[in-house]
C-alpha positions, -999 to 999 in steps of 0.1 A, spaced: 0 0 0 28 24 9 47 18 -24 15 23 -44 8 55 -26 43 67 -32 41 59 -69 8 77 -71 23 108 -55 52 108 -80 26 106 -108 7 136 -94 39 157 -88 53 148 -123 21 161 -138 23 193 -118 59 200 -129 52 190 -165 22 214 -167 42 244 -156 49 269 -185 63 304 -188 27 315 -194 11 300 -163 40 302 -138 27 334 -123 -10 323 -121 -23 326 -86 -38 295 -70 -63 298 -41 -52 278 -10 -69 274 24 -44 300 38 -42 325 10 -28 324 -25 5 312 -41 16 312 -77 20 279 -96 58 284 -96 58 293 -59 39 260 -51 65 239 -70 94 258 -54 79 251 -20 75 214 -29 112 212 -40 123 229 -8 102 206 14 116 175 -4 151 187 1 145 193 38 129 159 43 159 143 25 182 161 49 163 147 79 164 112 64 201 114 58 208 122 94 187 92 106 204 69 81 238 80 93 228 75 130 219 39 120 253 34 102 238 36 67 253 57 40 227 80 24 221 73 -13 235 107 -23 268 100 -5 274 66 -19 303 61 -44 295 54 -80 
């Protein structure tokens, strides 16, 4: 169930990034707490993903596991 939900979330996010154009990047989207542009939403998503990866890397290192981004090729 978890893997299926993760795959679905990737599909949704891929669609959001693919639909961004120069013409619609500044379009305001209504949210429960105000408005953000399409570009602002995707920047926020990328920032959040990077923060979460940082937390994950710390936990992996505490368990003696090398994070994927630090592995040799």
